[in-house]
C-alpha positions in Angstrom: -9.8 53.7 -5.5 -7.3 53.4 -8.3 -9.6 51.1 -10.1 -12.5 53.6 -9.7 -10.3 56.5 -10.8 -9.2 54.6 -13.9 -12.7 53.8 -14.7 -13.8 57.4 -14.6 -10.8 58.5 -16.7 -11.6 56.0 -19.5 -15.3 57.1 -19.3 -14.3 60.7 -19.9 -12.1 59.8 -22.7 -14.9 57.8 -24.3 -17.3 60.8 -23.9 -14.7 63.2 -25.4 -14.2 60.9 -28.4 -18.0 60.7 -29.0 -18.2 64.5 -28.7 -15.5 64.9 -31.4 -17.2 62.6 -33.8 -20.5 64.5 -33.3 -18.8 67.8 -34.1 -17.3 66.4 -37.2 -20.6 65.0 -38.4 -22.3 68.4 -37.8 -19.6 70.3 -39.8 -20.0 67.9 -42.7 -23.8 68.5 -42.6 -23.4 72.2 -42.8 -21.0 72.0 -45.7 -23.4 69.7 -47.6 -26.4 72.1 -46.9 -24.4 74.9 -48.3 -23.7 73.0 -51.4 -27.3 72.2 -51.8 -28.3 75.9 -51.3 -25.8 77.1 -53.8 -27.0 74.6 -56.4 -30.6 75.6 -55.8 -29.7 79.3 -56.2 -27.8 78.6 -59.4 -30.5 76.4 -60.9 -33.2 78.8 -59.7 -31.4 81.7 -61.4 -31.0 79.7 -64.6 -34.7 78.7 -64.4 -35.7 82.4 -63.9 -33.5 83.5 -66.7 -35.0 80.8 -68.9 -38.5 81.9 -68.0 -37.6 85.5 -68.7 -36.2 84.6 -72.1 -39.3 82.6 -73.0 -41.4 85.6 -71.8 -39.4 88.0 -74.0 -39.2 85.7 -77.0 -42.7 84.4 -77.0 -45.1 86.6 -74.9 -43.6 90.0 -75.6 -42.0 89.1 -78.9 -44.0 91.7 -80.9 -43.3 94.5 -78.4 -39.5 94.2 -78.3 -39.4 93.5 -82.1 -41.2 96.8 -82.8 -39.0 98.7 -80.3 -35.9 97.4 -82.0 -37.3 98.4 -85.4 -38.2 101.9 -84.3 -34.5 102.5 -83.5 -33.6 102.2 -87.1 -36.8 102.8 -89.0 -39.1 105.8 -89.2 -42.6 106.1 -90.6 -42.8 109.5 -92.5 -46.3 110.7 -93.4 -46.9 112.3 -96.8 -49.4 115.1 -96.6 -52.1 114.9 -99.2 -52.8 118.1 -101.2 -56.1 119.7 -100.3 -58.7 120.0 -103.1 -59.0 123.3 -104.9 -62.1 125.5 -105.0 -63.3 127.1 -108.3 -66.1 129.4 -109.3 -68.7 128.3 -111.8 -66.4 129.3 -114.8 -63.4 127.3 -113.6 -61.6 130.3 -111.9 -59.4 129.0 -109.0 -60.5 130.7 -105.8 -58.5 128.6 -103.3 -55.0 127.2 -104.1 -52.2 125.4 -102.3 -48.9 127.2 -101.9 -46.0 124.7 -101.6 -43.7 125.2 -98.6 -41.6 123.1 -96.2 -42.1 121.8 -92.6 -39.1 121.5 -90.3 -39.4 118.9 -87.5 -37.0 117.4 -84.9 -36.9 114.1 -83.1 -35.0 114.7 -79.9 -34.3 110.9 -79.4 -31.9 111.1 -82.3 -30.2 114.3 -81.3 -27.0 113.9 -79.3 -26.3 117.6 -78.5 -29.5 119.6 -78.6 -27.7 122.9 -77.9 -25.4 122.5 -80.9 -28.3 121.5 -83.2 -30.4 124.4 -81.9 -27.6 126.9 -82.7 -27.1 125.4 -86.1 -30.8 125.5 -87.0 -31.0 129.1 -85.7 -28.2 130.2 -88.0 -30.0 128.8 -91.0 -33.4 130.1 -90.0 -32.1 133.4 -88.8 -33.5 132.9 -85.3 -32.2 133.3 -81.8 -30.3 130.1 -80.9 -30.9 130.3 -77.1 -34.6 130.9 -77.5 -34.9 128.0 -79.9 -32.9 125.8 -77.6 -35.1 126.7 -74.6 -38.2 125.9 -76.6 -37.0 122.5 -77.7 -35.4 121.6 -74.4 -38.4 122.6 -72.3 -40.9 120.7 -74.5 -42.1 117.4 -73.0 -42.5 116.0 -76.5 -39.8 114.2 -78.3 -41.1 115.0 -81.8 -41.5 118.8 -82.3 -42.4 121.1 -85.2 -39.6 123.6 -85.3 -40.8 125.8 -88.1 -43.4 126.0 -90.8 -43.4 127.8 -94.2 -39.7 127.3 -94.8 -38.6 128.9 -98.0 -36.9 127.0 -100.8 -33.4 128.2 -100.1 -33.4 127.4 -96.4 -35.0 124.0 -97.2 -32.2 123.1 -99.5 -29.6 124.1 -97.0 -31.3 122.0 -94.3 -31.6 119.0 -96.6 -27.9 119.2 -97.5 -26.9 119.6 -93.8 -28.3 116.1 -93.0 -28.5 116.9 -89.3 -29.3 113.7 -87.3 -32.8 113.9 -85.9 -33.8 116.8 -88.0 -36.3 116.3 -90.9 -37.4 118.7 -93.6 -40.6 117.7 -95.5 -42.6 119.2 -98.3 -46.0 120.4 -97.4 -48.4 123.2 -98.5 -50.4 126.1 -97.2 -53.8 127.3 -98.3 -53.8 130.5 -100.4 -56.6 132.7 -101.6 -55.5 134.6 -104.7 -58.4 137.1 -104.6 -57.9 137.9 -101.0 -61.1 139.5 -99.4 -63.3 138.7 -102.4 -65.8 136.0 -101.3 -63.7 135.4 -98.2 -66.5 134.7 -95.7 -68.0 132.2 -98.1 -64.7 130.4 -98.9 -63.6 130.5 -95.2 -60.1 129.5 -94.3 -58.1 126.6 -92.8 -55.9 126.2 -89.8 -52.1 125.6 -90.0 -52.8 121.9 -90.4 -55.1 122.4 -93.3 -58.4 121.7 -91.5 -61.3 123.9 -92.5 -62.3 126.5 -89.9 -65.1 128.4 -91.6 -67.1 128.7 -94.8 -66.9 126.2 -97.6 -63.5 125.1 -96.2 -65.3 123.9 -93.1 -68.6 122.7 -94.6 -66.9 120.5 -97.2 -63.7 119.7 -95.3 -64.3 116.0 -95.7 -64.4 116.3 -99.5 -61.5 118.8 -99.7 -59.2 116.8 -97.4 -57.2 114.1 -99.2 -55.9 110.8 -97.9 -52.4 111.1 -96.5 -49.7 108.7 -97.7 -46.6 107.5 -96.0 -43.2 106.0 -96.6 -40.7 104.0 -94.4 -37.2 105.5 -94.0 -34.2 103.6 -92.6 -31.8 105.3 -90.2 -28.4 104.6 -89.0 -27.3 104.6 -85.3 -27.0 108.4 -85.4 -30.5 108.9 -86.7 -29.5 109.8 -90.3 -31.6 108.5 -93.2 -29.7 106.1 -95.3 -32.3 104.6 -97.6 -36.0 104.4 -98.6 -37.7 101.1 -98.5 -39.7 101.4 -101.7 -42.0 98.5 -101.1 -43.4 100.3 -98.0 -44.7 103.5 -99.6 -48.3 104.6 -99.8 -49.0 107.4 -102.2 -51.0 110.4 -100.9 -54.4 110.9 -102.6 -55.4 114.5 -103.3 -58.6 115.9 -102.0 -61.7 116.5 -104.2 -62.1 119.8 -106.1 -65.2 121.9 -105.4 -66.8 124.1 -108.0 -69.2 126.7 -106.6 -72.3 128.2 -108.2 -70.6 131.6 -107.6 -69.7 133.7 -110.7 -66.6 135.6 -109.5 -67.0 138.4 -112.0 -70.5 139.2 -110.7 -69.3 138.6 -107.1 -66.7 141.4 -107.5 -69.2 143.8 -109.0 -71.6 143.3 -106.1 -68.8 143.6 -103.5 -67.6 146.9 -105.1 -71.1 148.4 -105.1 -71.9 147.3 -101.5 -68.5 148.6 -100.3 -69.2 152.0 -102.0 -72.7 152.2 -100.5 -71.5 151.3 -97.0 -68.8 153.9 -97.2 -71.1 156.6 -98.7 -73.8 156.2 -96.0 -71.4 155.5 -93.1 -73.2 152.2 -92.5 -72.1 149.4 -90.1 -72.2 146.9 -92.9 -74.5 145.0 -95.2 -75.1 142.0 -97.3 -76.2 141.3 -100.9 -77.3 138.1 -102.6 -77.7 137.4 -106.3 -79.8 134.3 -107.1 -80.8 132.6 -110.3 -84.6 132.3 -109.5 -85.2 129.4 -111.9 -82.7 127.1 -110.3 -81.9 128.5 -106.8 -78.2 128.9 -107.6 -76.4 131.5 -105.6 -74.4 133.6 -108.2 -73.0 136.1 -105.7 -73.0 136.2 -101.9 -71.5 139.3 -100.4 -70.9 140.5 -96.9 -69.4 143.7 -95.5 -67.2 143.9 -93.5 -65.0 141.1 -94.8 -61.4 139.9 -94.2 -58.3 138.7 -96.0 -57.9 135.0 -95.3 -54.2 135.2 -96.3 -53.6 137.6 -93.4 -54.8 135.7 -90.3 -53.7 138.3 -87.8 -55.5 141.3 -89.3 -59.1 140.5 -88.6 -61.7 139.5 -86.0 -64.0 136.5 -86.1 -66.9 138.9 -86.5 -65.7 139.6 -90.0 -65.8 135.9 -90.9 -69.6 135.7 -90.6 -71.5 135.0 -93.8 -73.9 137.8 -92.9 -76.4 136.9 -95.6 -77.2 133.6 -93.8 -76.0 134.1 -90.2 -77.5 137.5 -89.3 -81.2 138.1 -88.5 -82.9 141.4 -88.9 -86.5 142.7 -89.1 -87.0 143.1 -92.9 -89.6 146.0 -92.9 -91.7 146.5 -96.0 -90.1 143.8 -98.1 -92.0 141.4 -95.9 -95.3 142.8 -97.3 -95.1 140.1 -100.0 -96.9 137.8 -97.5 -99.9 140.0 -97.2 -100.0 140.7 -101.0 -99.9 136.9 -101.8 -102.7 136.1 -99.3 -105.0 138.9 -100.6 -104.5 138.0 -104.2 -105.0 134.3 -103.5 -108.3 135.3 -101.8 -109.5 137.3 -104.8 -108.4 140.8 -104.1 -108.6 143.2 -107.0 -106.1 145.9 -107.8 -108.7 148.6 -107.8 -110.0 147.9 -104.3 -109.7 150.8 -102.0 -108.0 151.0 -98.6 -108.0 154.1 -96.4 -104.5 155.0 -95.3 -105.6 157.3 -92.5 -103.5 160.2 -93.8 -100.3 158.7 -92.5 -101.1 157.9 -88.8 -103.2 155.1 -87.4 -103.8 154.1 -83.8 -104.4 150.3 -83.3 -104.6 148.4 -80.1 -102.8 151.1 -78.3 -100.0 151.3 -80.8 -99.3 153.9 -83.5 -98.6 152.9 -87.1 -96.9 155.5 -89.3 -96.4 155.9 -93.1 -93.4 157.7 -94.5 -95.9 159.7 -96.7 -99.4 160.8 -96.0 -102.1 159.1 -98.0 -105.8 159.0 -98.0 -107.6 156.4 -100.1 -105.2 154.0 -101.9 -106.0 151.2 -104.4 -104.8 147.7 -103.4 -101.9 148.0 -105.9 -100.9 151.5 -104.7 -100.8 150.3 -101.1 -97.7 148.3 -102.1 -96.4 150.6 -104.7 -96.2 153.4 -102.1 -95.4 151.0 -99.3 -98.2 152.0 -96.9 -97.8 150.3 -93.5 -101.3 151.3 -92.6 -102.9 149.9 -95.7 -100.9 146.7 -95.5 -101.9 146.2 -91.8 -105.6 146.7 -92.6 -105.4 144.1 -95.5 -103.6 141.6 -93.2 -106.2 142.0 -90.4 -108.9 141.3 -92.9 -107.6 137.8 -93.6 -106.5 136.9 -90.0 -103.6 135.3 -88.2 -103.9 131.7 -89.4 -103.6 132.5 -93.1 -100.8 134.9 -92.5 -98.8 132.4 -90.4 -99.3 129.6 -93.0 -98.3 131.8 -95.9 -95.1 132.9 -94.1 -94.2 129.3 -93.3 -94.9 128.4 -96.9 -92.3 131.0 -98.0 -89.8 129.3 -95.7 -89.6 131.8 -92.9 -88.9 130.3 -89.5 -86.9 127.5 -91.1 -83.3 127.2 -92.4 -83.1 127.1 -96.2 -80.6 124.2 -96.1 -77.8 125.9 -98.0 -74.5 124.1 -97.8 -72.8 126.7 -95.6 -72.1 126.7 -91.8 -73.9 128.9 -89.3 -77.2 129.5 -91.0 -80.0 131.0 -88.9 -83.6 129.9 -89.1 -84.8 133.4 -88.2 -87.8 134.0 -85.9 -91.4 133.4 -86.7 -93.5 133.1 -83.6 -96.6 130.8 -83.5 -100.0 132.6 -83.4 -100.5 131.5 -79.8 -97.5 133.7 -78.9 -98.8 136.8 -80.7 -100.4 139.9 -79.2 -103.4 141.6 -80.6 -101.1 144.0 -82.5 -98.6 141.3 -83.7 -100.4 140.6 -87.0 -100.4 144.2 -88.0 -96.8 144.6 -87.1 -95.7 141.5 -88.9 -97.6 142.6 -92.1 -95.0 145.4 -92.6 -92.0 143.4 -91.3 -91.8 144.0 -87.6 -91.9 141.3 -84.9 -90.3 138.8 -87.3 -86.6 138.2 -88.0 -85.2 136.9 -91.3 -81.9 136.4 -93.1 -81.0 138.0 -96.4 -81.0 134.5 -98.0 -84.5 133.7 -96.7 -85.8 137.0 -98.3 -84.0 136.3 -101.6 -85.5 132.8 -101.9 -89.0 134.0 -101.0 -88.9 136.6 -103.7 -87.3 134.1 -106.1 -90.6 132.1 -105.6 -92.5 135.1 -107.0 -90.0 135.6 -109.9 -90.0 132.0 -111.1 -93.8 131.5 -111.0 -94.5 130.3 -107.5 -91.8 127.7 -106.6 -89.7 127.8 -103.5 -86.3 126.5 -104.5 -83.5 125.0 -102.5 -80.6 127.5 -102.6 -77.4 126.0 -103.9 -73.8 127.1 -103.5 -72.0 124.0 -104.7 -72.2 123.2 -108.4 -70.1 120.0 -108.4 -67.5 118.0 -106.6 -64.8 116.3 -108.6 -62.7 113.5 -107.1 -58.9 113.1 -107.5 -59.5 110.6 -110.3 -61.4 113.2 -112.3 -64.8 111.5 -111.7 -67.7 113.7 -110.5 -68.6 112.9 -107.0 -71.7 115.1 -107.0 -73.4 117.4 -109.6 -75.9 120.1 -108.8 -79.5 119.6 -109.8 -82.3 122.2 -109.1 -84.5 121.1 -106.2 -88.1 122.4 -105.6 -89.1 122.5 -102.0 -92.7 123.3 -102.6 -95.1 125.3 -104.7 -96.1 128.4 -102.7 -98.6 129.9 -105.1 -100.1 129.3 -108.5 -98.3 130.8 -111.5 -101.2 133.3 -112.1 -100.8 134.7 -108.6 -97.1 135.1 -109.0 -97.7 137.0 -112.3 -100.0 139.4 -110.5 -97.4 140.0 -107.9 -94.7 140.6 -110.5 -97.0 143.2 -112.1 -97.3 145.1 -108.8 -93.6 144.9 -108.0 -92.9 146.2 -111.5 -95.0 149.2 -110.7 -93.0 149.8 -107.5 -89.9 150.5 -109.7 -91.7 152.4 -112.5 -93.6 154.9 -110.3 -93.4 153.8 -106.7 -90.9 153.9 -103.9 -88.3 152.0 -106.0 -88.0 154.6 -108.8 -84.3 155.0 -108.3 -83.8 151.5 -109.5 -85.5 152.2 -112.8 -83.4 151.3 -115.9 -84.5 152.6 -119.3 -85.3 149.7 -121.7 -85.1 147.1 -118.9 -88.2 145.7 -117.1 -87.3 145.6 -113.5 -89.6 144.5 -110.6 -88.7 145.4 -107.0 -89.7 146.3 -103.5 -88.2 148.7 -101.0 -87.9 148.1 -97.3 -87.1 150.4 -94.3 -87.2 149.0 -90.8 -86.5 150.5 -87.5 -84.1 148.3 -85.5 -85.3 147.0 -82.1 -83.8 148.7 -79.0 -81.2 146.5 -77.3 -81.7 147.9 -73.7 -85.5 148.0 -73.5 -88.7 147.2 -75.4 -89.5 149.3 -78.5 -87.8 150.5 -81.7 -85.0 152.9 -82.3 -85.7 156.3 -84.0 -82.0 156.5 -85.2 -81.0 153.0 -86.4 -82.6 151.5 -89.5 -82.2 148.6 -91.9 -82.5 149.8 -95.5 -83.3 147.1 -98.1 -84.3 146.6 -101.7 -85.1 143.5 -103.8 -85.3 143.4 -107.5 -85.4 140.9 -110.4 -85.2 141.3 -114.1 -86.4 140.9 -116.8 -89.8 140.7 -115.3 -91.2 138.4 -118.0 -88.5 135.7 -117.4 -86.2 136.7 -114.6 -82.6 135.8 -115.0 -81.3 137.2 -111.8 -82.7 138.4 -108.5 -80.8 140.7 -106.2 -81.6 141.3 -102.5 -79.6 144.0 -100.8 -79.6 145.0 -97.1 -77.6 147.9 -95.6 -77.2 148.1 -91.8 -77.7 151.5 -90.1 -77.0 153.9 -93.0 -76.7 157.6 -92.2 -78.0 160.3 -92.6 -80.4 158.8 -95.3 -81.9 155.5 -94.2 -84.7 154.7 -96.6 -84.4 151.6 -98.7 -85.6 153.3 -101.8 -82.8 155.9 -101.5 -79.9 153.8 -100.1 -80.3 150.3 -101.4 -82.3 150.8 -104.7 -79.6 152.8 -106.5 -77.0 150.3 -105.5 -79.1 147.4 -106.9 -79.6 149.5 -110.1 -75.8 149.8 -110.5 -75.4 146.1 -110.0 -77.9 145.2 -112.6 -76.4 147.6 -115.2 -72.9 146.3 -114.6 -73.9 142.7 -114.8 -75.7 143.4 -118.1 -72.7 145.2 -119.5 -70.5 142.3 -118.3 -72.6 139.9 -120.4 -72.7 142.1 -123.4 -69.1 143.4 -123.5 -66.8 141.4 -121.3 -63.6 142.9 -122.7 -64.2 146.5 -121.7 -62.8 147.9 -118.5 -64.8 149.3 -115.6 -64.6 152.9 -116.7 -66.4 152.0 -119.9 -68.0 148.7 -119.1 -66.8 145.8 -117.0 -64.3 143.0 -117.5 -63.7 139.7 -115.9 -61.6 140.2 -112.8 -58.1 138.8 -112.2 -56.0 138.8 -109.0 -54.6 142.2 -108.2 -51.1 143.3 -109.2 -49.7 143.1 -105.7 -50.7 139.4 -105.5 -49.2 138.7 -108.9 -45.8 139.8 -107.6 -46.0 137.6 -104.4 -47.9 134.5 -105.5 -46.5 131.0 -105.5 -47.0 128.7 -108.5 -49.1 125.6 -107.8 -47.6 122.2 -108.5 -49.2 121.0 -111.7 -47.3 117.7 -111.9 -49.8 114.9 -112.9 -52.5 117.4 -113.7 -54.0 118.1 -117.1 -52.5 120.6 -119.4 -55.9 122.3 -119.8 -56.2 122.9 -116.0 -52.6 124.1 -115.7 -52.8 126.7 -118.5 -56.2 127.9 -117.2 -54.9 128.5 -113.7 -51.7 130.1 -114.9 -53.7 132.4 -117.2 -55.8 133.4 -114.2 -52.7 134.1 -112.2 -51.3 136.2 -115.0 -48.2 134.0 -115.2 -46.2 133.4 -118.4 -45.7 129.8 -119.3 -44.0 127.7 -122.0 -45.0 124.2 -123.1 -42.4 121.6 -123.9 -42.9 118.1 -125.3 -46.3 116.5 -126.2 -49.1 114.9 -124.3 -52.1 115.9 -122.2 -50.5 115.7 -118.7 -47.9 117.8 -117.0 -44.9 115.5 -116.3 -42.8 118.1 -114.5 -42.5 121.8 -114.3 -39.8 124.4 -113.5 -39.6 128.2 -113.2 -37.0 130.1 -115.2 -36.1 133.7 -116.0 -34.9 134.2 -119.5 -32.3 137.0 -119.9 -33.2 138.4 -116.5 -36.8 139.0 -117.5 -40.0 138.1 -115.8 -40.0 134.5 -114.5 -42.1 132.0 -116.5 -43.3 128.5 -115.9 -42.0 125.7 -118.1 -44.5 122.8 -118.4 -43.0 119.5 -119.6 -45.8 117.3 -121.0 -46.2 113.6 -120.9 -48.9 111.1 -122.0 -51.0 109.4 -119.4 -50.1 105.7 -118.9 -52.9 103.2 -118.6 -53.3 102.3 -115.0 -55.2 99.2 -113.9 -56.5 98.5 -110.5 -57.2 95.4 -108.5 -58.4 94.5 -105.0 -55.8 93.3 -102.4 -56.8 89.8 -101.3 -56.9 88.6 -97.8 -53.7 86.6 -97.3 -53.6 86.2 -93.5 -53.1 82.6 -92.5 -52.0 81.4 -96.0 -48.7 79.6 -96.6 -46.1 81.8 -98.2 -46.2 79.9 -101.5 -50.0 80.1 -101.7 -49.9 83.8 -100.9 -47.4 84.5 -103.7 -49.5 82.6 -106.2 -52.6 84.6 -105.2 -50.8 87.9 -105.6 -49.3 86.9 -109.0 -52.8 86.2 -110.3 -53.6 89.8 -109.7 -50.4 91.2 -111.1 -48.9 92.1 -107.7 -45.3 91.5 -106.7 -44.5 90.1 -103.3 -41.9 91.2 -100.8 -41.5 88.4 -98.2 -40.1 88.7 -94.7 -39.7 85.4 -92.8 -41.3 82.1 -93.7 -44.2 80.0 -92.8 -47.7 81.5 -92.9 -48.7 85.1 -93.5 -49.4 87.0 -90.2 -49.4 90.6 -91.6 -49.8 92.2 -95.0 -49.6 95.6 -96.6 -51.7 96.9 -98.3 -54.6 95.8 -96.2 -57.2 93.3 -97.5 -59.9 94.6 -99.9 -58.0 97.9 -100.5 -57.9 99.2 -104.1 -54.3 99.0 -105.5 -52.5 99.5 -108.7 -51.4 96.4 -110.6 -47.6 96.0 -110.6 -47.1 97.3 -107.1 -45.1 95.4 -104.5 -47.0 94.0 -101.5 -45.3 93.5 -98.2 -45.9 90.2 -96.4 -44.7 89.2 -93.0 -44.6 85.5 -92.4 -44.5 83.8 -89.0 -40.9 83.8 -87.9 -38.6 85.5 -85.4 -37.4 87.9 -88.0 -39.8 90.6 -89.1 -39.5 93.8 -91.1 -43.0 95.1 -90.7 -43.6 98.6 -89.5 -46.7 100.7 -89.7 -46.4 104.3 -90.4 -48.2 106.4 -87.8 
């Protein structure tokens, strides 16, 4: 038993010893696994960090490089001046008024409330309201104020508030206010054309903006300009119109007087040079002042002479006259005018005067609707429609102005039995004032339908002409002998017909009156209260220099074209003739060239003439009625300043300089070239190089193939991990 007991005891001891060894081995394994795990985590972390560093340094190198650069560099655009608009004699009609733009970049502002209060004190605004506007804006770059005056701009520049920028810009200004306003149009606050010439030729008038790179410190303050990263702004092209401003003012005054005298809704007048198609005056009433953007409605912005349609009435009788003369009609042929009333196809045609038998010529001299309708019916629908189309009705004239209407000329298939008769005296057809003016110009010039022109030339910033007007014939409407016969009849209208109130002693004037009932707006038919009064005239008949077409909308109580529009046209002709003969006399005696009104003289800003020719500067200053002094010699204005001598009226001092010869070259493509080869290539073209990095060129400024001045400094970024390239956006 003892032996057995000892055996079991030794067996248990052996098992316990084996169990202890097993526990020790397991503990060691756990410790070793933990060491392996920690090592794997450390190496994994290091590997991940390495991968991330490679990703940042290689894959997203450009991204983080630019983000870093943006923290201490800023691209500042330089707004290009808008091109000016002149009349045919070089009178400036649209100028640029210099002012300042205040902006803020919230990323560089530490305390927006303090900055808002500080800006408000300078600008004399409510600080809390300004703070709320800036703080509530989701944008980081905000325009704080426009049209900052010189004094406030200087204070802001001297303040050097971090994140706040004051930059020089300009605002469009129209020195003659409402004169020609619908034609010129206006721009928005960013200088983009909204209407008129400003809109139509916006691409020409708009310059090419420049830029410069500014360096900032950690607080957002500008500390230097990197001269090699500057692109000069290029001014927009100047536009010269065919308009003669002196004649434009005469026509506007006469139309305004007539509209007021006859309590009319408005009107339009166009003066054309029949031989060339040039528009000398284009007037609309009502009009607006483009300098006062809050004081008008968009309805007053319409160029009514090209946008508004109306039924012309008796001035449309030239179609029937031309057809009949082309078919061999004689002036002594007789037409029975039915004693003033004529029933046709269930409709009643009336004449303003009762007539029996009338000769062909007298039908038009006395403007008989009945006689004209009978003549038109004799030749039929097809010839009438073709003749109307030949004169341009139913089509746009193609003038370089926005919003032109084509009018309405229905096809014969859409006519009723009565339509031909109605159209013969200007009903059931809709035209614009310009269409009528160009149609009568074809009579005045011997039978040629001309393309109307409003733009005489466009001149680029370099002084070269981009485009120059040249007369364009659309088609020949009639032979010269037919036109001469029509001129003879129209001359009789003025001498002893319905246009007698336009007769001028010693001047041969041809014309035609028009009186048209306006269509009802609520039902079919024509109004017995609302009329269009019109008159067209050209002189001298033998070789017409000018043609005037005038339309007055709803005159009261008199509504006949021969009594409302004809006297107005007579006044216009007489004043234009006096203007040509004696331009130095005033309006009470004769007429004189117009200048901006005295109120504008007191409030106008002086354009910046730096870099412009002395001739242009003195011409504009003379037009503005400003005193000026010339210092130095040369043909260009080097700089200018405004002074007041002994407390007197301010005057402009122009410091002259001579133009330096500027050579241009083309920027080569340097991408991929070694640094040394790129520098050699630039030196051959007289261009200096600014190198950042080394290796091969990966970016360049200016861009390849761009036109650059010799002697400039080009910016090259070569492949490296250090770059100083920044595009100005």
